[in-house]
mmCIF file of the N, C-alpha and C atoms, coordinates in Angstrom:
data_MODEL
# 
_entry.id   MODEL 
# 
loop_
_atom_site.group_PDB 
_atom_site.id 
_atom_site.type_symbol 
_atom_site.label_atom_id 
_atom_site.label_alt_id 
_atom_site.label_comp_id 
_atom_site.label_asym_id 
_atom_site.label_entity_id 
_atom_site.label_seq_id 
_atom_site.pdbx_PDB_ins_code 
_atom_site.Cartn_x 
_atom_site.Cartn_y 
_atom_site.Cartn_z 
_atom_site.occupancy 
_atom_site.B_iso_or_equiv 
_atom_site.pdbx_formal_charge 
_atom_site.auth_seq_id 
_atom_site.auth_comp_id 
_atom_site.auth_asym_id 
_atom_site.auth_atom_id 
_atom_site.pdbx_PDB_model_num 
ATOM 1   N N  . MET A 1 1  ? -18.430 12.050 -23.301 1.00 0.00 ? 1  MET A N  1 
ATOM 2   C CA . MET A 1 1  ? -18.159 11.925 -21.893 1.00 0.00 ? 1  MET A CA 1 
ATOM 3   C C  . MET A 1 1  ? -16.738 12.401 -21.606 1.00 0.00 ? 1  MET A C  1 
ATOM 4   N N  . LEU A 1 2  ? -16.598 13.240 -20.610 1.00 0.00 ? 2  LEU A N  1 
ATOM 5   C CA . LEU A 1 2  ? -15.285 13.720 -20.216 1.00 0.00 ? 2  LEU A CA 1 
ATOM 6   C C  . LEU A 1 2  ? -14.551 12.658 -19.416 1.00 0.00 ? 2  LEU A C  1 
ATOM 7   N N  . ARG A 1 3  ? -13.267 12.545 -19.671 1.00 0.00 ? 3  ARG A N  1 
ATOM 8   C CA . ARG A 1 3  ? -12.442 11.602 -18.924 1.00 0.00 ? 3  ARG A CA 1 
ATOM 9   C C  . ARG A 1 3  ? -11.262 12.359 -18.328 1.00 0.00 ? 3  ARG A C  1 
ATOM 10  N N  . PRO A 1 4  ? -10.928 12.050 -17.083 1.00 0.00 ? 4  PRO A N  1 
ATOM 11  C CA . PRO A 1 4  ? -9.774  12.701 -16.471 1.00 0.00 ? 4  PRO A CA 1 
ATOM 12  C C  . PRO A 1 4  ? -8.481  12.256 -17.148 1.00 0.00 ? 4  PRO A C  1 
ATOM 13  N N  . HIS A 1 5  ? -7.481  13.108 -17.095 1.00 0.00 ? 5  HIS A N  1 
ATOM 14  C CA . HIS A 1 5  ? -6.192  12.801 -17.693 1.00 0.00 ? 5  HIS A CA 1 
ATOM 15  C C  . HIS A 1 5  ? -5.577  11.593 -16.978 1.00 0.00 ? 5  HIS A C  1 
ATOM 16  N N  . PRO A 1 6  ? -4.940  10.691 -17.733 1.00 0.00 ? 6  PRO A N  1 
ATOM 17  C CA . PRO A 1 6  ? -4.343  9.504  -17.118 1.00 0.00 ? 6  PRO A CA 1 
ATOM 18  C C  . PRO A 1 6  ? -3.355  9.817  -15.987 1.00 0.00 ? 6  PRO A C  1 
ATOM 19  N N  . SER A 1 7  ? -2.602  10.901 -16.114 1.00 0.00 ? 7  SER A N  1 
ATOM 20  C CA . SER A 1 7  ? -1.645  11.213 -15.043 1.00 0.00 ? 7  SER A CA 1 
ATOM 21  C C  . SER A 1 7  ? -2.369  11.562 -13.742 1.00 0.00 ? 7  SER A C  1 
ATOM 22  N N  . LEU A 1 8  ? -3.509  12.230 -13.833 1.00 0.00 ? 8  LEU A N  1 
ATOM 23  C CA . LEU A 1 8  ? -4.304  12.535 -12.646 1.00 0.00 ? 8  LEU A CA 1 
ATOM 24  C C  . LEU A 1 8  ? -4.846  11.245 -12.036 1.00 0.00 ? 8  LEU A C  1 
ATOM 25  N N  . LEU A 1 9  ? -5.374  10.376 -12.881 1.00 0.00 ? 9  LEU A N  1 
ATOM 26  C CA . LEU A 1 9  ? -5.894  9.102  -12.390 1.00 0.00 ? 9  LEU A CA 1 
ATOM 27  C C  . LEU A 1 9  ? -4.807  8.283  -11.705 1.00 0.00 ? 9  LEU A C  1 
ATOM 28  N N  . ARG A 1 10 ? -3.645  8.208  -12.342 1.00 0.00 ? 10 ARG A N  1 
ATOM 29  C CA . ARG A 1 10 ? -2.536  7.440  -11.787 1.00 0.00 ? 10 ARG A CA 1 
ATOM 30  C C  . ARG A 1 10 ? -2.143  7.978  -10.410 1.00 0.00 ? 10 ARG A C  1 
ATOM 31  N N  . GLU A 1 11 ? -2.053  9.295  -10.308 1.00 0.00 ? 11 GLU A N  1 
ATOM 32  C CA . GLU A 1 11 ? -1.693  9.928  -9.039  1.00 0.00 ? 11 GLU A CA 1 
ATOM 33  C C  . GLU A 1 11 ? -2.731  9.624  -7.951  1.00 0.00 ? 11 GLU A C  1 
ATOM 34  N N  . LEU A 1 12 ? -4.002  9.744  -8.299  1.00 0.00 ? 12 LEU A N  1 
ATOM 35  C CA . LEU A 1 12 ? -5.060  9.497  -7.313  1.00 0.00 ? 12 LEU A CA 1 
ATOM 36  C C  . LEU A 1 12 ? -5.126  8.035  -6.891  1.00 0.00 ? 12 LEU A C  1 
ATOM 37  N N  . VAL A 1 13 ? -4.944  7.119  -7.834  1.00 0.00 ? 13 VAL A N  1 
ATOM 38  C CA . VAL A 1 13 ? -4.952  5.693  -7.502  1.00 0.00 ? 13 VAL A CA 1 
ATOM 39  C C  . VAL A 1 13 ? -3.801  5.384  -6.549  1.00 0.00 ? 13 VAL A C  1 
ATOM 40  N N  . GLU A 1 14 ? -2.619  5.879  -6.866  1.00 0.00 ? 14 GLU A N  1 
ATOM 41  C CA . GLU A 1 14 ? -1.457  5.639  -6.001  1.00 0.00 ? 14 GLU A CA 1 
ATOM 42  C C  . GLU A 1 14 ? -1.667  6.244  -4.623  1.00 0.00 ? 14 GLU A C  1 
ATOM 43  N N  . ARG A 1 15 ? -2.204  7.455  -4.568  1.00 0.00 ? 15 ARG A N  1 
ATOM 44  C CA . ARG A 1 15 ? -2.439  8.119  -3.292  1.00 0.00 ? 15 ARG A CA 1 
ATOM 45  C C  . ARG A 1 15 ? -3.448  7.334  -2.455  1.00 0.00 ? 15 ARG A C  1 
ATOM 46  N N  . CYS A 1 16 ? -4.546  6.907  -3.078  1.00 0.00 ? 16 CYS A N  1 
ATOM 47  C CA . CYS A 1 16 ? -5.560  6.149  -2.341  1.00 0.00 ? 16 CYS A CA 1 
ATOM 48  C C  . CYS A 1 16 ? -5.008  4.827  -1.824  1.00 0.00 ? 16 CYS A C  1 
ATOM 49  N N  . GLU A 1 17 ? -4.250  4.130  -2.656  1.00 0.00 ? 17 GLU A N  1 
ATOM 50  C CA . GLU A 1 17 ? -3.697  2.846  -2.226  1.00 0.00 ? 17 GLU A CA 1 
ATOM 51  C C  . GLU A 1 17 ? -2.705  3.032  -1.073  1.00 0.00 ? 17 GLU A C  1 
ATOM 52  N N  . THR A 1 18 ? -1.848  4.035  -1.176  1.00 0.00 ? 18 THR A N  1 
ATOM 53  C CA . THR A 1 18 ? -0.869  4.304  -0.118  1.00 0.00 ? 18 THR A CA 1 
ATOM 54  C C  . THR A 1 18 ? -1.566  4.680  1.184   1.00 0.00 ? 18 THR A C  1 
ATOM 55  N N  . LEU A 1 19 ? -2.529  5.587  1.083   1.00 0.00 ? 19 LEU A N  1 
ATOM 56  C CA . LEU A 1 19 ? -3.240  6.027  2.284   1.00 0.00 ? 19 LEU A CA 1 
ATOM 57  C C  . LEU A 1 19 ? -4.078  4.907  2.887   1.00 0.00 ? 19 LEU A C  1 
ATOM 58  N N  . ARG A 1 20 ? -4.620  4.057  2.062   1.00 0.00 ? 20 ARG A N  1 
ATOM 59  C CA . ARG A 1 20 ? -5.403  2.923  2.554   1.00 0.00 ? 20 ARG A CA 1 
ATOM 60  C C  . ARG A 1 20 ? -4.511  1.993  3.380   1.00 0.00 ? 20 ARG A C  1 
ATOM 61  N N  . GLN A 1 21 ? -3.300  1.749  2.897   1.00 0.00 ? 21 GLN A N  1 
ATOM 62  C CA . GLN A 1 21 ? -2.353  0.904  3.636   1.00 0.00 ? 21 GLN A CA 1 
ATOM 63  C C  . GLN A 1 21 ? -1.947  1.565  4.947   1.00 0.00 ? 21 GLN A C  1 
ATOM 64  N N  . ARG A 1 22 ? -1.662  2.867  4.894   1.00 0.00 ? 22 ARG A N  1 
ATOM 65  C CA . ARG A 1 22 ? -1.286  3.588  6.116   1.00 0.00 ? 22 ARG A CA 1 
ATOM 66  C C  . ARG A 1 22 ? -2.423  3.586  7.128   1.00 0.00 ? 22 ARG A C  1 
ATOM 67  N N  . ALA A 1 23 ? -3.631  3.791  6.659   1.00 0.00 ? 23 ALA A N  1 
ATOM 68  C CA . ALA A 1 23 ? -4.790  3.821  7.561   1.00 0.00 ? 23 ALA A CA 1 
ATOM 69  C C  . ALA A 1 23 ? -5.000  2.467  8.218   1.00 0.00 ? 23 ALA A C  1 
ATOM 70  N N  . ALA A 1 24 ? -4.754  1.407  7.482   1.00 0.00 ? 24 ALA A N  1 
ATOM 71  C CA . ALA A 1 24 ? -4.914  0.071  8.030   1.00 0.00 ? 24 ALA A CA 1 
ATOM 72  C C  . ALA A 1 24 ? -3.859  -0.236 9.087   1.00 0.00 ? 24 ALA A C  1 
ATOM 73  N N  . SER A 1 25 ? -2.658  0.299  8.903   1.00 0.00 ? 25 SER A N  1 
ATOM 74  C CA . SER A 1 25 ? -1.593  -0.019 9.855   1.00 0.00 ? 25 SER A CA 1 
ATOM 75  C C  . SER A 1 25 ? -1.512  0.962  11.022  1.00 0.00 ? 25 SER A C  1 
ATOM 76  N N  . SER A 1 26 ? -1.681  2.256  10.740  1.00 0.00 ? 26 SER A N  1 
ATOM 77  C CA . SER A 1 26 ? -1.528  3.235  11.820  1.00 0.00 ? 26 SER A CA 1 
ATOM 78  C C  . SER A 1 26 ? -2.863  3.690  12.397  1.00 0.00 ? 26 SER A C  1 
ATOM 79  N N  . GLY A 1 27 ? -3.818  3.888  11.515  1.00 0.00 ? 27 GLY A N  1 
ATOM 80  C CA . GLY A 1 27 ? -5.141  4.306  11.964  1.00 0.00 ? 27 GLY A CA 1 
ATOM 81  C C  . GLY A 1 27 ? -5.219  5.717  12.510  1.00 0.00 ? 27 GLY A C  1 
ATOM 82  N N  . SER A 1 28 ? -4.227  6.569  12.192  1.00 0.00 ? 28 SER A N  1 
ATOM 83  C CA . SER A 1 28 ? -4.269  7.944  12.697  1.00 0.00 ? 28 SER A CA 1 
ATOM 84  C C  . SER A 1 28 ? -5.415  8.721  12.054  1.00 0.00 ? 28 SER A C  1 
ATOM 85  N N  . GLU A 1 29 ? -5.933  9.669  12.777  1.00 0.00 ? 29 GLU A N  1 
ATOM 86  C CA . GLU A 1 29 ? -7.040  10.488 12.271  1.00 0.00 ? 29 GLU A CA 1 
ATOM 87  C C  . GLU A 1 29 ? -6.616  11.287 11.044  1.00 0.00 ? 29 GLU A C  1 
ATOM 88  N N  . LYS A 1 30 ? -5.391  11.778 11.047  1.00 0.00 ? 30 LYS A N  1 
ATOM 89  C CA . LYS A 1 30 ? -4.892  12.547 9.909   1.00 0.00 ? 30 LYS A CA 1 
ATOM 90  C C  . LYS A 1 30 ? -4.883  11.687 8.642   1.00 0.00 ? 30 LYS A C  1 
ATOM 91  N N  . THR A 1 31 ? -4.375  10.467 8.761   1.00 0.00 ? 31 THR A N  1 
ATOM 92  C CA . THR A 1 31 ? -4.326  9.565  7.607   1.00 0.00 ? 31 THR A CA 1 
ATOM 93  C C  . THR A 1 31 ? -5.724  9.210  7.136   1.00 0.00 ? 31 THR A C  1 
ATOM 94  N N  . LYS A 1 32 ? -6.623  8.951  8.070   1.00 0.00 ? 32 LYS A N  1 
ATOM 95  C CA . LYS A 1 32 ? -8.005  8.630  7.699   1.00 0.00 ? 32 LYS A CA 1 
ATOM 96  C C  . LYS A 1 32 ? -8.649  9.787  6.949   1.00 0.00 ? 32 LYS A C  1 
ATOM 97  N N  . ARG A 1 33 ? -8.406  11.016 7.398   1.00 0.00 ? 33 ARG A N  1 
ATOM 98  C CA . ARG A 1 33 ? -8.971  12.192 6.736   1.00 0.00 ? 33 ARG A CA 1 
ATOM 99  C C  . ARG A 1 33 ? -8.383  12.363 5.337   1.00 0.00 ? 33 ARG A C  1 
ATOM 100 N N  . GLN A 1 34 ? -7.081  12.143 5.217   1.00 0.00 ? 34 GLN A N  1 
ATOM 101 C CA . GLN A 1 34 ? -6.437  12.236 3.902   1.00 0.00 ? 34 GLN A CA 1 
ATOM 102 C C  . GLN A 1 34 ? -7.008  11.187 2.951   1.00 0.00 ? 34 GLN A C  1 
ATOM 103 N N  . LEU A 1 35 ? -7.254  9.986  3.468   1.00 0.00 ? 35 LEU A N  1 
ATOM 104 C CA . LEU A 1 35 ? -7.838  8.924  2.644   1.00 0.00 ? 35 LEU A CA 1 
ATOM 105 C C  . LEU A 1 35 ? -9.255  9.306  2.220   1.00 0.00 ? 35 LEU A C  1 
ATOM 106 N N  . GLU A 1 36 ? -10.035 9.857  3.129   1.00 0.00 ? 36 GLU A N  1 
ATOM 107 C CA . GLU A 1 36 ? -11.389 10.297 2.780   1.00 0.00 ? 36 GLU A CA 1 
ATOM 108 C C  . GLU A 1 36 ? -11.353 11.349 1.673   1.00 0.00 ? 36 GLU A C  1 
ATOM 109 N N  . ASP A 1 37 ? -10.441 12.299 1.791   1.00 0.00 ? 37 ASP A N  1 
ATOM 110 C CA . ASP A 1 37 ? -10.323 13.357 0.779   1.00 0.00 ? 37 ASP A CA 1 
ATOM 111 C C  . ASP A 1 37 ? -9.912  12.793 -0.580  1.00 0.00 ? 37 ASP A C  1 
ATOM 112 N N  . ALA A 1 38 ? -8.896  11.936 -0.571  1.00 0.00 ? 38 ALA A N  1 
ATOM 113 C CA . ALA A 1 38 ? -8.419  11.343 -1.827  1.00 0.00 ? 38 ALA A CA 1 
ATOM 114 C C  . ALA A 1 38 ? -9.491  10.448 -2.443  1.00 0.00 ? 38 ALA A C  1 
ATOM 115 N N  . SER A 1 39 ? -10.192 9.693  -1.599  1.00 0.00 ? 39 SER A N  1 
ATOM 116 C CA . SER A 1 39 ? -11.260 8.811  -2.085  1.00 0.00 ? 39 SER A CA 1 
ATOM 117 C C  . SER A 1 39 ? -12.389 9.622  -2.710  1.00 0.00 ? 39 SER A C  1 
ATOM 118 N N  . TYR A 1 40 ? -12.761 10.693 -2.043  1.00 0.00 ? 40 TYR A N  1 
ATOM 119 C CA . TYR A 1 40 ? -13.824 11.561 -2.564  1.00 0.00 ? 40 TYR A CA 1 
ATOM 120 C C  . TYR A 1 40 ? -13.436 12.098 -3.943  1.00 0.00 ? 40 TYR A C  1 
ATOM 121 N N  . THR A 1 41 ? -12.204 12.591 -4.056  1.00 0.00 ? 41 THR A N  1 
ATOM 122 C CA . THR A 1 41 ? -11.741 13.148 -5.328  1.00 0.00 ? 41 THR A CA 1 
ATOM 123 C C  . THR A 1 41 ? -11.748 12.091 -6.418  1.00 0.00 ? 41 THR A C  1 
ATOM 124 N N  . LEU A 1 42 ? -11.247 10.900 -6.116  1.00 0.00 ? 42 LEU A N  1 
ATOM 125 C CA . LEU A 1 42 ? -11.232 9.828  -7.113  1.00 0.00 ? 42 LEU A CA 1 
ATOM 126 C C  . LEU A 1 42 ? -12.651 9.438  -7.514  1.00 0.00 ? 42 LEU A C  1 
ATOM 127 N N  . CYS A 1 43 ? -13.554 9.391  -6.557  1.00 0.00 ? 43 CYS A N  1 
ATOM 128 C CA . CYS A 1 43 ? -14.950 9.073  -6.873  1.00 0.00 ? 43 CYS A CA 1 
ATOM 129 C C  . CYS A 1 43 ? -15.570 10.135 -7.779  1.00 0.00 ? 43 CYS A C  1 
ATOM 130 N N  . VAL A 1 44 ? -15.274 11.395 -7.509  1.00 0.00 ? 44 VAL A N  1 
ATOM 131 C CA . VAL A 1 44 ? -15.823 12.478 -8.332  1.00 0.00 ? 44 VAL A CA 1 
ATOM 132 C C  . VAL A 1 44 ? -15.316 12.367 -9.771  1.00 0.00 ? 44 VAL A C  1 
ATOM 133 N N  . VAL A 1 45 ? -14.001 12.186 -9.946  1.00 0.00 ? 45 VAL A N  1 
ATOM 134 C CA . VAL A 1 45 ? -13.463 12.167 -11.306 1.00 0.00 ? 45 VAL A CA 1 
ATOM 135 C C  . VAL A 1 45 ? -13.832 10.906 -12.072 1.00 0.00 ? 45 VAL A C  1 
ATOM 136 N N  . THR A 1 46 ? -14.210 9.830  -11.362 1.00 0.00 ? 46 THR A N  1 
ATOM 137 C CA . THR A 1 46 ? -14.621 8.607  -12.061 1.00 0.00 ? 46 THR A CA 1 
ATOM 138 C C  . THR A 1 46 ? -16.133 8.447  -12.129 1.00 0.00 ? 46 THR A C  1 
ATOM 139 N N  . GLY A 1 47 ? -16.866 9.340  -11.471 1.00 0.00 ? 47 GLY A N  1 
ATOM 140 C CA . GLY A 1 47 ? -18.322 9.263  -11.502 1.00 0.00 ? 47 GLY A CA 1 
ATOM 141 C C  . GLY A 1 47 ? -18.872 8.100  -10.702 1.00 0.00 ? 47 GLY A C  1 
ATOM 142 N N  . THR A 1 48 ? -18.195 7.752  -9.612  1.00 0.00 ? 48 THR A N  1 
ATOM 143 C CA . THR A 1 48 ? -18.616 6.634  -8.770  1.00 0.00 ? 48 THR A CA 1 
ATOM 144 C C  . THR A 1 48 ? -18.875 7.125  -7.348  1.00 0.00 ? 48 THR A C  1 
ATOM 145 N N  . ARG A 1 49 ? -19.269 6.203  -6.470  1.00 0.00 ? 49 ARG A N  1 
ATOM 146 C CA . ARG A 1 49 ? -19.578 6.584  -5.086  1.00 0.00 ? 49 ARG A CA 1 
ATOM 147 C C  . ARG A 1 49 ? -18.799 5.808  -4.037  1.00 0.00 ? 49 ARG A C  1 
ATOM 148 N N  . GLN A 1 50 ? -18.120 4.756  -4.438  1.00 0.00 ? 50 GLN A N  1 
ATOM 149 C CA . GLN A 1 50 ? -17.359 3.938  -3.484  1.00 0.00 ? 50 GLN A CA 1 
ATOM 150 C C  . GLN A 1 50 ? -15.928 3.805  -3.966  1.00 0.00 ? 50 GLN A C  1 
ATOM 151 N N  . LEU A 1 51 ? -14.993 3.765  -3.012  1.00 0.00 ? 51 LEU A N  1 
ATOM 152 C CA . LEU A 1 51 ? -13.576 3.731  -3.360  1.00 0.00 ? 51 LEU A CA 1 
ATOM 153 C C  . LEU A 1 51 ? -13.218 2.525  -4.211  1.00 0.00 ? 51 LEU A C  1 
ATOM 154 N N  . ASP A 1 52 ? -13.683 1.337  -3.853  1.00 0.00 ? 52 ASP A N  1 
ATOM 155 C CA . ASP A 1 52 ? -13.336 0.150  -4.634  1.00 0.00 ? 52 ASP A CA 1 
ATOM 156 C C  . ASP A 1 52 ? -13.807 0.275  -6.082  1.00 0.00 ? 52 ASP A C  1 
ATOM 157 N N  . THR A 1 53 ? -14.988 0.797  -6.270  1.00 0.00 ? 53 THR A N  1 
ATOM 158 C CA . THR A 1 53 ? -15.515 0.999  -7.622  1.00 0.00 ? 53 THR A CA 1 
ATOM 159 C C  . THR A 1 53 ? -14.706 2.062  -8.353  1.00 0.00 ? 53 THR A C  1 
ATOM 160 N N  . ALA A 1 54 ? -14.370 3.134  -7.659  1.00 0.00 ? 54 ALA A N  1 
ATOM 161 C CA . ALA A 1 54 ? -13.574 4.210  -8.266  1.00 0.00 ? 54 ALA A CA 1 
ATOM 162 C C  . ALA A 1 54 ? -12.209 3.687  -8.695  1.00 0.00 ? 54 ALA A C  1 
ATOM 163 N N  . LEU A 1 55 ? -11.573 2.866  -7.860  1.00 0.00 ? 55 LEU A N  1 
ATOM 164 C CA . LEU A 1 55 ? -10.277 2.295  -8.219  1.00 0.00 ? 55 LEU A CA 1 
ATOM 165 C C  . LEU A 1 55 ? -10.396 1.403  -9.454  1.00 0.00 ? 55 LEU A C  1 
ATOM 166 N N  . TYR A 1 56 ? -11.450 0.605  -9.503  1.00 0.00 ? 56 TYR A N  1 
ATOM 167 C CA . TYR A 1 56 ? -11.670 -0.270 -10.660 1.00 0.00 ? 56 TYR A CA 1 
ATOM 168 C C  . TYR A 1 56 ? -11.848 0.547  -11.938 1.00 0.00 ? 56 TYR A C  1 
ATOM 169 N N  . VAL A 1 57 ? -12.707 1.555  -11.877 1.00 0.00 ? 57 VAL A N  1 
ATOM 170 C CA . VAL A 1 57 ? -12.974 2.398  -13.053 1.00 0.00 ? 57 VAL A CA 1 
ATOM 171 C C  . VAL A 1 57 ? -11.706 3.137  -13.473 1.00 0.00 ? 57 VAL A C  1 
ATOM 172 N N  . ALA A 1 58 ? -10.971 3.665  -12.513 1.00 0.00 ? 58 ALA A N  1 
ATOM 173 C CA . ALA A 1 58 ? -9.732  4.391  -12.827 1.00 0.00 ? 58 ALA A CA 1 
ATOM 174 C C  . ALA A 1 58 ? -8.731  3.469  -13.514 1.00 0.00 ? 58 ALA A C  1 
ATOM 175 N N  . ARG A 1 59 ? -8.612  2.251  -13.012 1.00 0.00 ? 59 ARG A N  1 
ATOM 176 C CA . ARG A 1 59 ? -7.682  1.294  -13.634 1.00 0.00 ? 59 ARG A CA 1 
ATOM 177 C C  . ARG A 1 59 ? -8.125  0.940  -15.059 1.00 0.00 ? 59 ARG A C  1 
ATOM 178 N N  . GLN A 1 60 ? -9.430  0.840  -15.271 1.00 0.00 ? 60 GLN A N  1 
ATOM 179 C CA . GLN A 1 60 ? -9.941  0.574  -16.624 1.00 0.00 ? 60 GLN A CA 1 
ATOM 180 C C  . GLN A 1 60 ? -9.594  1.729  -17.562 1.00 0.00 ? 60 GLN A C  1 
ATOM 181 N N  . HIS A 1 61 ? -9.795  2.958  -17.092 1.00 0.00 ? 61 HIS A N  1 
ATOM 182 C CA . HIS A 1 61 ? -9.466  4.135  -17.903 1.00 0.00 ? 61 HIS A CA 1 
ATOM 183 C C  . HIS A 1 61 ? -7.967  4.173  -18.210 1.00 0.00 ? 61 HIS A C  1 
ATOM 184 N N  . LEU A 1 62 ? -7.140  3.838  -17.221 1.00 0.00 ? 62 LEU A N  1 
ATOM 185 C CA . LEU A 1 62 ? -5.689  3.825  -17.437 1.00 0.00 ? 62 LEU A CA 1 
ATOM 186 C C  . LEU A 1 62 ? -5.301  2.756  -18.452 1.00 0.00 ? 62 LEU A C  1 
ATOM 187 N N  . ALA A 1 63 ? -5.910  1.601  -18.367 1.00 0.00 ? 63 ALA A N  1 
ATOM 188 C CA . ALA A 1 63 ? -5.629  0.535  -19.337 1.00 0.00 ? 63 ALA A CA 1 
ATOM 189 C C  . ALA A 1 63 ? -6.053  0.956  -20.739 1.00 0.00 ? 63 ALA A C  1 
ATOM 190 N N  . ASP A 1 64 ? -7.212  1.600  -20.859 1.00 0.00 ? 64 ASP A N  1 
ATOM 191 C CA . ASP A 1 64 ? -7.672  2.093  -22.160 1.00 0.00 ? 64 ASP A CA 1 
ATOM 192 C C  . ASP A 1 64 ? -6.703  3.130  -22.721 1.00 0.00 ? 64 ASP A C  1 
ATOM 193 N N  . ALA A 1 65 ? -6.222  4.010  -21.861 1.00 0.00 ? 65 ALA A N  1 
ATOM 194 C CA . ALA A 1 65 ? -5.281  5.048  -22.292 1.00 0.00 ? 65 ALA A CA 1 
ATOM 195 C C  . ALA A 1 65 ? -3.980  4.418  -22.781 1.00 0.00 ? 65 ALA A C  1 
ATOM 196 N N  . MET A 1 66 ? -3.523  3.383  -22.113 1.00 0.00 ? 66 MET A N  1 
ATOM 197 C CA . MET A 1 66 ? -2.290  2.703  -22.532 1.00 0.00 ? 66 MET A CA 1 
ATOM 198 C C  . MET A 1 66 ? -2.474  2.038  -23.893 1.00 0.00 ? 66 MET A C  1 
ATOM 199 N N  . ARG A 1 67 ? -3.631  1.437  -24.118 1.00 0.00 ? 67 ARG A N  1 
ATOM 200 C CA . ARG A 1 67 ? -3.893  0.799  -25.412 1.00 0.00 ? 67 ARG A CA 1 
ATOM 201 C C  . ARG A 1 67 ? -3.919  1.832  -26.537 1.00 0.00 ? 67 ARG A C  1 
ATOM 202 N N  . ARG A 1 68 ? -4.478  3.003  -26.271 1.00 0.00 ? 68 ARG A N  1 
ATOM 203 C CA . ARG A 1 68 ? -4.539  4.050  -27.293 1.00 0.00 ? 68 ARG A CA 1 
ATOM 204 C C  . ARG A 1 68 ? -3.159  4.612  -27.605 1.00 0.00 ? 68 ARG A C  1 
ATOM 205 N N  . GLU A 1 69 ? -2.291  4.671  -26.593 1.00 0.00 ? 69 GLU A N  1 
ATOM 206 C CA . GLU A 1 69 ? -0.950  5.226  -26.789 1.00 0.00 ? 69 GLU A CA 1 
ATOM 207 C C  . GLU A 1 69 ? -0.015  4.249  -27.490 1.00 0.00 ? 69 GLU A C  1 
ATOM 208 N N  . GLN A 1 70 ? -0.240  2.958  -27.372 1.00 0.00 ? 70 GLN A N  1 
ATOM 209 C CA . GLN A 1 70 ? 0.648   1.964  -27.940 1.00 0.00 ? 70 GLN A CA 1 
ATOM 210 C C  . GLN A 1 70 ? -0.090  1.126  -28.976 1.00 0.00 ? 70 GLN A C  1 
ATOM 211 N N  . PRO A 1 71 ? -0.178  1.620  -30.205 1.00 0.00 ? 71 PRO A N  1 
ATOM 212 C CA . PRO A 1 71 ? -0.890  0.848  -31.228 1.00 0.00 ? 71 PRO A CA 1 
ATOM 213 C C  . PRO A 1 71 ? -0.166  -0.476 -31.502 1.00 0.00 ? 71 PRO A C  1 
ATOM 214 N N  . LEU A 1 72 ? -0.941  -1.458 -31.901 1.00 0.00 ? 72 LEU A N  1 
ATOM 215 C CA . LEU A 1 72 ? -0.371  -2.757 -32.217 1.00 0.00 ? 72 LEU A CA 1 
ATOM 216 C C  . LEU A 1 72 ? 0.458   -2.668 -33.492 1.00 0.00 ? 72 LEU A C  1 
ATOM 217 N N  . HIS A 1 73 ? 1.614   -3.320 -33.488 1.00 0.00 ? 73 HIS A N  1 
ATOM 218 C CA . HIS A 1 73 ? 2.468   -3.366 -34.668 1.00 0.00 ? 73 HIS A CA 1 
ATOM 219 C C  . HIS A 1 73 ? 2.200   -4.666 -35.414 1.00 0.00 ? 73 HIS A C  1 
ATOM 220 N N  . ARG A 1 74 ? 2.231   -4.582 -36.729 1.00 0.00 ? 74 ARG A N  1 
ATOM 221 C CA . ARG A 1 74 ? 1.982   -5.787 -37.538 1.00 0.00 ? 74 ARG A CA 1 
ATOM 222 C C  . ARG A 1 74 ? 3.246   -6.307 -38.108 1.00 0.00 ? 74 ARG A C  1 
# 
């Protein structure tokens, strides 16, 4: 199974969270469209269909990547 690079996931998660907050406070059409685009991209790279699920899966992948990069010391 192909997995997106952690830096891409991190960027998309941050973008979605930021845009979600902006959309909730300002509600501008531009922000809503940007959120839709970012959400769609995150859903595609995580193989999901809903933003909340995509965020969860992306965070799981990021946590897995961190565990692989930092082996336990004995």
